[in-house]
C-alpha positions as protocol buffer text, in pm:
chain_id: "A"
residue {
  index: 1
  type: MET
  ca { x: 11445 y: 20973 z: 5636 }
}
residue {
  index: 2
  type: GLY
  ca { x: 11088 y: 20791 z: 5543 }
}
residue {
  index: 3
  type: VAL
  ca { x: 10725 y: 20900 z: 5415 }
}
residue {
  index: 4
  type: ARG
  ca { x: 10445 y: 20907 z: 5619 }
}
residue {
  index: 5
  type: LYS
  ca { x: 10152 y: 20788 z: 5430 }
}
residue {
  index: 6
  type: GLU
  ca { x: 9913 y: 21083 z: 5585 }
}
residue {
  index: 7
  type: PHE
  ca { x: 10172 y: 21378 z: 5434 }
}
residue {
  index: 8
  type: LEU
  ca { x: 10188 y: 21195 z: 5111 }
}
residue {
  index: 9
  type: GLN
  ca { x: 9802 y: 21191 z: 5123 }
}
residue {
  index: 10
  type: ALA
  ca { x: 9768 y: 21553 z: 5204 }
}
residue {
  index: 11
  type: ALA
  ca { x: 10012 y: 21639 z: 4893 }
}
residue {
  index: 12
  type: LEU
  ca { x: 9796 y: 21413 z: 4667 }
}
residue {
  index: 13
  type: ASP
  ca { x: 9468 y: 21581 z: 4797 }
}
residue {
  index: 14
  type: GLU
  ca { x: 9608 y: 21922 z: 4741 }
}
residue {
  index: 15
  type: MET
  ca { x: 9699 y: 21843 z: 4348 }
}
residue {
  index: 16
  type: GLU
  ca { x: 9344 y: 21712 z: 4306 }
}
residue {
  index: 17
  type: ALA
  ca { x: 9188 y: 22015 z: 4485 }
}
residue {
  index: 18
  type: LYS
  ca { x: 9406 y: 22285 z: 4315 }
}
residue {
  index: 19
  type: TYR
  ca { x: 9469 y: 22146 z: 3972 }
}
residue {
  index: 20
  type: GLY
  ca { x: 9192 y: 21881 z: 3937 }
}
residue {
  index: 21
  type: SER
  ca { x: 9432 y: 21582 z: 3896 }
}
residue {
  index: 22
  type: ILE
  ca { x: 9758 y: 21488 z: 3959 }
}
residue {
  index: 23
  type: ASP
  ca { x: 9809 y: 21523 z: 3554 }
}
residue {
  index: 24
  type: GLY
  ca { x: 9667 y: 21856 z: 3588 }
}
residue {
  index: 25
  type: PHE
  ca { x: 9911 y: 21928 z: 3845 }
}
residue {
  index: 26
  type: ILE
  ca { x: 10225 y: 21813 z: 3616 }
}
residue {
  index: 27
  type: GLU
  ca { x: 10105 y: 22014 z: 3306 }
}
residue {
  index: 28
  type: LYS
  ca { x: 9990 y: 22351 z: 3492 }
}
residue {
  index: 29
  type: GLY
  ca { x: 10171 y: 22325 z: 3822 }
}
residue {
  index: 30
  type: LEU
  ca { x: 10481 y: 22217 z: 3701 }
}
residue {
  index: 31
  type: GLY
  ca { x: 10470 y: 22329 z: 3327 }
}
residue {
  index: 32
  type: VAL
  ca { x: 10555 y: 22007 z: 3195 }
}
residue {
  index: 33
  type: THR
  ca { x: 10357 y: 21872 z: 2901 }
}
residue {
  index: 34
  type: LYS
  ca { x: 10312 y: 21543 z: 2736 }
}
residue {
  index: 35
  type: ARG
  ca { x: 10489 y: 21643 z: 2471 }
}
residue {
  index: 36
  type: ASN
  ca { x: 10803 y: 21754 z: 2645 }
}
residue {
  index: 37
  type: ALA
  ca { x: 10791 y: 21485 z: 2903 }
}
residue {
  index: 38
  type: ARG
  ca { x: 10858 y: 21237 z: 2629 }
}
residue {
  index: 39
  type: SER
  ca { x: 11167 y: 21417 z: 2474 }
}
């Protein structure tokens, strides 16, 4: 199994488009805040 660059880029592009950033995806999409990520 491997990772195809174009699939990874498509996922990153979708996170940016829908949530504004990867951090936005983590916080809004996954519900992980900076505070509970450190715990």
